[in-house]
C-alpha positions in Angstrom: 15.7 -11.1 -44.2 13.0 -9.9 -46.6 9.4 -9.3 -45.7 8.3 -12.4 -47.7 10.8 -14.6 -45.8 9.7 -13.1 -42.5 6.0 -13.8 -43.2 6.9 -17.5 -43.7 8.5 -17.8 -40.2 6.7 -19.8 -37.5 4.7 -17.6 -35.1 5.8 -17.7 -31.4 3.6 -17.4 -28.4 4.8 -13.9 -27.9 3.8 -13.0 -31.5 0.3 -14.4 -30.8 0.1 -12.5 -27.5 0.9 -9.2 -29.3 -1.8 -9.8 -31.9 -4.3 -10.7 -29.1 -3.5 -7.4 -27.4 -4.1 -5.5 -30.7 -7.4 -7.3 -31.2 -8.6 -6.5 -27.7 -7.5 -2.9 -28.1 -9.4 -2.6 -31.4 -12.5 -4.1 -29.7 -12.2 -1.6 -26.8 -12.0 1.3 -29.4 -15.1 0.0 -31.1 -13.3 -1.1 -34.3 -14.5 -4.7 -33.9 -17.7 -6.3 -32.7 -17.8 -8.9 -30.1 -18.4 -11.6 -32.7 -15.5 -10.4 -34.8 -13.2 -10.3 -31.8 -14.1 -14.0 -30.9 -13.6 -15.1 -34.5 -10.2 -13.3 -34.8 -9.0 -14.6 -31.4 -9.6 -18.2 -32.6 -7.7 -17.4 -35.8 -4.8 -15.8 -33.9 -4.5 -18.8 -31.5 -4.5 -21.2 -34.4 -2.0 -19.2 -36.5 1.2 -21.1 -37.4 3.1 -18.4 -39.3 3.6 -14.7 -39.0 1.7 -14.3 -42.3 -1.3 -16.0 -40.6 -1.1 -13.5 -37.8 -0.7 -10.5 -40.1 -3.8 -11.5 -41.9 -5.8 -11.6 -38.7 -5.0 -7.9 -37.9 -4.1 -6.4 -41.3 -7.1 -4.0 -41.3 -6.3 -2.7 -37.8 -4.0 0.3 -37.0 -0.6 -0.6 -35.7 -0.3 -0.9 -31.9 1.2 2.2 -30.3 4.2 1.2 -28.2 6.2 3.3 -25.9 9.9 2.5 -26.2 11.4 1.1 -23.0 14.7 2.6 -21.8 17.4 0.3 -23.0 19.2 0.1 -19.6 16.1 -1.1 -17.6 15.1 -4.7 -17.7 12.0 -6.1 -16.1 11.6 -5.5 -12.4 11.5 -8.4 -10.1 8.5 -8.3 -7.7 9.3 -11.1 -5.3 12.0 -12.2 -2.9 12.1 -15.4 -0.9 14.5 -16.9 1.7 14.0 -20.3 3.4 16.4 -20.8 6.3 18.9 -18.5 4.5 19.5 -14.9 3.7 18.9 -12.6 0.7 20.2 -9.2 -0.2 19.2 -6.5 -2.7 21.8 -3.8 -2.8 23.4 -1.4 -5.3 21.6 -0.2 -8.3 18.4 -2.0 -9.0 14.8 -1.3 -10.2 12.1 -1.4 -7.5 8.6 -1.8 -8.9 5.6 -0.1 -7.2 4.7 -3.3 -5.4 7.3 -5.6 -4.1 7.0 -8.7 -1.8 9.5 -10.2 0.6 8.9 -13.5 2.4 11.6 -14.7 4.8 11.3 -17.9 6.8 14.0 -18.4 9.5 16.5 -16.1 7.8 17.6 -12.6 7.1 16.9 -10.1 4.4 18.5 -6.7 3.5 16.7 -4.4 1.1 19.0 -1.5 0.4 17.0 1.2 -1.5 19.6 3.9 -1.4 20.6 3.3 -5.0 17.4 1.7 -6.2 15.3 3.2 -9.0 11.7 3.6 -7.7 9.1 3.0 -10.4 6.6 5.4 -9.0 6.0 8.1 -6.4 4.5 5.5 -4.0 6.2 2.1 -3.5 4.5 -0.6 -1.4 6.7 -3.3 0.2 4.8 -6.3 1.6 6.9 -8.1 4.0 6.4 -11.4 5.9 9.1 -12.3 8.4 8.6 -15.6 10.2 11.3 -16.0 12.9 13.4 -13.6 10.7 14.8 -10.1 10.5 14.2 -7.9 7.5 16.1 -4.6 7.2 15.0 -1.9 4.8 17.5 0.9 4.2 15.9 3.9 2.6 17.7 7.0 1.2 17.5 10.2 3.1 14.5 12.3 2.2 12.1 9.4 1.5 8.9 9.4 3.5 8.4 6.0 5.1 4.9 4.8 6.2 4.6 1.6 8.2 1.7 -0.7 9.0 1.1 -4.2 10.3 2.7 -6.1 13.2 6.4 -6.1 14.1 7.3 -3.2 11.8 9.4 -0.4 13.2 11.2 2.7 11.7 14.4 4.5 12.8 14.5 7.5 10.6 16.3 10.9 10.9 15.4 14.1 9.2 12.1 15.3 7.7 11.2 14.4 4.1 9.9 17.2 1.8 6.3 17.5 0.8 6.9 16.0 -2.6 9.2 13.2 -1.4 8.7 9.7 -2.7 6.8 7.4 -0.3 7.8 3.9 0.7 4.9 2.2 2.4 5.9 -0.9 4.3 3.1 -3.3 5.1 4.4 -6.1 7.2 3.9 -9.0 9.6 6.7 -10.3 11.8 6.2 -13.4 13.9 9.0 -13.9 16.4 11.1 -11.6 14.2 11.3 -7.9 13.1 11.0 -5.7 10.2 12.9 -2.5 10.5 13.1 0.5 8.2 16.1 2.9 8.7 18.1 5.5 6.8 21.4 4.6 8.4 23.3 1.4 8.7 24.6 0.7 12.2 28.3 0.3 12.5 29.3 -3.4 13.1 
C-alpha cells in the first residue's frame, strides 16, 4: 500500500489516541501553546482519515516509542472468582499491581514461573469466605499486611531480592503466601 493510499484510509480511535498523546507531549515540551493544543485536539477528534490526522501533527517531531518485546503481551491486572475457583500458573506476566477478589471460592496464584514487571510487586487480595494461595519462588522477599494474611516461607532472601507485597483482607477465609506446595 502506497503512502497516498494509506493517507486516504479512515482513522481509527487508536490512531486518534496516538495523535492526542503526541499533541500533549508537544504541549508539555513547550512546542504548543494551550490554545494551539485545544484547537488541535478538536481537529484530531474530528479527523476522519489518516491524512486529516497527519495534518494535525505534521509540524511536530515523531513520537519516541520503545519497542515492546514481541513475546510479551499486555499484563492482566485483575482476577475474580464468584462461587468458583481460579488459577494462574506456569509462565505469565505479573504487573507491578495485581488485584484478586474471591467470593466463596478458591484462588491459586503461582508466581514461580511468573515474569515480575518490577522489583516490587503489590498484590491486593480480598478473600470473602475463601482461600487464596500465593506460591512464591525461593529467594523472593514477601511482605504481608492486612487481616487474615499469613506467610509460610523458608530461607532468607538476598538484599537485592525482588519484593512481593501482599496487602489483603480475608473475611471467614485465609490468604496464605508460601514457597512450597504441601503434598496432597
